[in-house]
ZADO-1210 file (C-alpha; in nm, 4 decimals, padded with zeros to 6 digits):
<atoms>
<atom x="-00.5020" y="-00.0103" z="-01.1251" code="MET" pos="1"/>
<atom x="-00.5969" y="-00.0857" z="-00.7664" code="MET" pos="2"/>
<atom x="-00.3085" y="-00.1795" z="-00.5346" code="VAL" pos="3"/>
<atom x="-00.4050" y="-00.3800" z="-00.2259" code="THR" pos="4"/>
<atom x="-00.1938" y="-00.4979" z="00.0681" code="TRP" pos="5"/>
<atom x="-00.2410" y="-00.6141" z="00.4251" code="VAL" pos="6"/>
<atom x="-00.0662" y="-00.5130" z="00.7479" code="THR" pos="7"/>
<atom x="-00.1145" y="-00.6243" z="01.1052" code="LEU" pos="8"/>
<atom x="-00.3624" y="-00.3982" z="01.2844" code="ASP" pos="9"/>
<atom x="-00.1261" y="-00.2632" z="01.5471" code="ASN" pos="10"/>
<atom x="00.1387" y="-00.1397" z="01.3062" code="TYR" pos="11"/>
<atom x="00.0183" y="00.0980" z="01.0363" code="THR" pos="12"/>
<atom x="-00.2741" y="00.3160" z="00.9398" code="ASN" pos="13"/>
<atom x="-00.1570" y="00.4907" z="00.6213" code="GLU" pos="14"/>
<atom x="-00.2243" y="00.3802" z="00.2646" code="SER" pos="15"/>
<atom x="00.0225" y="00.5490" z="00.0284" code="VAL" pos="16"/>
<atom x="00.1782" y="00.4412" z="-00.3030" code="VAL" pos="17"/>
<atom x="00.4482" y="00.6318" z="-00.4899" code="GLU" pos="18"/>
<atom x="00.4886" y="00.5303" z="-00.8543" code="TYR" pos="19"/>
<atom x="00.6324" y="00.6350" z="-01.1885" code="GLY" pos="20"/>
<atom x="00.8178" y="00.5306" z="-01.5029" code="VAL" pos="21"/>
<atom x="01.1788" y="00.6434" z="-01.4506" code="ASN" pos="22"/>
<atom x="01.1393" y="00.7723" z="-01.0966" code="ARG" pos="23"/>
<atom x="00.8760" y="00.7696" z="-00.8250" code="LEU" pos="24"/>
<atom x="00.7254" y="01.1068" z="-00.9201" code="ASP" pos="25"/>
<atom x="00.3558" y="01.0355" z="-00.8640" code="GLN" pos="26"/>
<atom x="00.1835" y="00.9699" z="-00.5332" code="ILE" pos="27"/>
<atom x="-00.1581" y="00.8266" z="-00.4557" code="ALA" pos="28"/>
<atom x="-00.3380" y="00.8050" z="-00.1236" code="TYR" pos="29"/>
<atom x="-00.6012" y="00.5472" z="-00.0518" code="GLY" pos="30"/>
<atom x="-00.8065" y="00.4097" z="00.2288" code="TYR" pos="31"/>
<atom x="-00.7940" y="00.1180" z="00.4685" code="ASN" pos="32"/>
<atom x="-01.0296" y="-00.0851" z="00.6803" code="PHE" pos="33"/>
<atom x="-01.0049" y="-00.3421" z="00.9565" code="LYS" pos="34"/>
<atom x="-01.0702" y="-00.7113" z="00.8982" code="PHE" pos="35"/>
<atom x="-01.0759" y="-00.9983" z="01.1481" code="ARG" pos="36"/>
<atom x="-00.9452" y="-01.3197" z="00.9943" code="ASP" pos="37"/>
<atom x="-01.1220" y="-01.6514" z="01.0369" code="GLY" pos="38"/>
<atom x="-00.8203" y="-01.8382" z="01.1770" code="GLY" pos="39"/>
<atom x="-00.7706" y="-01.9674" z="01.5270" code="LEU" pos="40"/>
<atom x="-00.5973" y="-01.6453" z="01.6370" code="GLU" pos="41"/>
<atom x="-00.8799" y="-01.4235" z="01.5020" code="ARG" pos="42"/>
<atom x="-00.6220" y="-01.1521" z="01.4226" code="ARG" pos="43"/>
<atom x="-00.7334" y="-00.8043" z="01.3283" code="VAL" pos="44"/>
<atom x="-00.5654" y="-00.6982" z="01.0036" code="LEU" pos="45"/>
<atom x="-00.5670" y="-00.3702" z="00.8131" code="THR" pos="46"/>
<atom x="-00.6441" y="-00.3961" z="00.4419" code="ILE" pos="47"/>
<atom x="-00.5062" y="-00.1047" z="00.2388" code="HIS" pos="48"/>
<atom x="-00.6327" y="-00.0019" z="-00.1081" code="ARG" pos="49"/>
<atom x="-00.4927" y="00.2692" z="-00.3346" code="VAL" pos="50"/>
<atom x="-00.6071" y="00.3503" z="-00.6894" code="LEU" pos="51"/>
<atom x="-00.3277" y="00.4393" z="-00.9342" code="LEU" pos="52"/>
<atom x="-00.4377" y="00.6713" z="-01.2157" code="THR" pos="53"/>
<atom x="-00.2877" y="00.8124" z="-01.5382" code="ASN" pos="54"/>
<atom x="-00.1212" y="00.4827" z="-01.6307" code="LEU" pos="55"/>
<atom x="-00.0278" y="00.4016" z="-01.9923" code="THR" pos="56"/>
<atom x="-00.0947" y="00.0522" z="-02.1317" code="ASN" pos="57"/>
<atom x="00.2248" y="-00.1416" z="-02.2002" code="GLY" pos="58"/>
<atom x="00.4436" y="00.0935" z="-01.9945" code="GLN" pos="59"/>
<atom x="00.6696" y="-00.0507" z="-01.7221" code="LEU" pos="60"/>
<atom x="00.6209" y="00.1244" z="-01.3865" code="TYR" pos="61"/>
<atom x="00.7868" y="00.1077" z="-01.0485" code="SER" pos="62"/>
<atom x="00.5792" y="00.1500" z="-00.7359" code="LYS" pos="63"/>
<atom x="00.6660" y="00.1851" z="-00.3718" code="GLN" pos="64"/>
<atom x="00.4239" y="00.1100" z="-00.0931" code="ILE" pos="65"/>
<atom x="00.4870" y="00.3217" z="00.2149" code="THR" pos="66"/>
<atom x="00.3463" y="00.2357" z="00.5545" code="SER" pos="67"/>
<atom x="00.4167" y="00.4448" z="00.8611" code="THR" pos="68"/>
<atom x="00.4225" y="00.2704" z="01.1968" code="PHE" pos="69"/>
<atom x="00.2527" y="00.4283" z="01.4980" code="HIS" pos="70"/>
<atom x="00.5952" y="00.5166" z="01.6426" code="ASP" pos="71"/>
<atom x="00.6837" y="00.7185" z="01.3295" code="GLY" pos="72"/>
<atom x="00.9131" y="00.4634" z="01.1632" code="GLN" pos="73"/>
<atom x="00.8436" y="00.3881" z="00.7976" code="GLU" pos="74"/>
<atom x="00.8710" y="00.0756" z="00.5858" code="ILE" pos="75"/>
<atom x="00.9093" y="00.0845" z="00.2086" code="TYR" pos="76"/>
<atom x="00.8341" y="-00.1965" z="-00.0331" code="ILE" pos="77"/>
<atom x="00.9384" y="-00.1451" z="-00.3984" code="LEU" pos="78"/>
<atom x="00.7822" y="-00.3324" z="-00.6909" code="PHE" pos="79"/>
<atom x="00.8127" y="-00.3138" z="-01.0702" code="CYS" pos="80"/>
<atom x="00.5260" y="-00.4082" z="-01.2989" code="TYR" pos="81"/>
</atoms>
């Protein structure tokens, strides 16, 4: 499964997802690239992509997206799927 998310350009440059069944015991690193949107502000965004492997069909997983800001602070976003 490919996990994709977007951050503002000035904030993060890491693409990391922790995931697992009963606990977040697997970690996957991905890549990111810059994208300029077509809106009036022409913002530069960072698109992150991480491939999750060794998943079992029908199994419920939790995943946590981790992004580290340039000043070292981290943000965590937790999902279940």
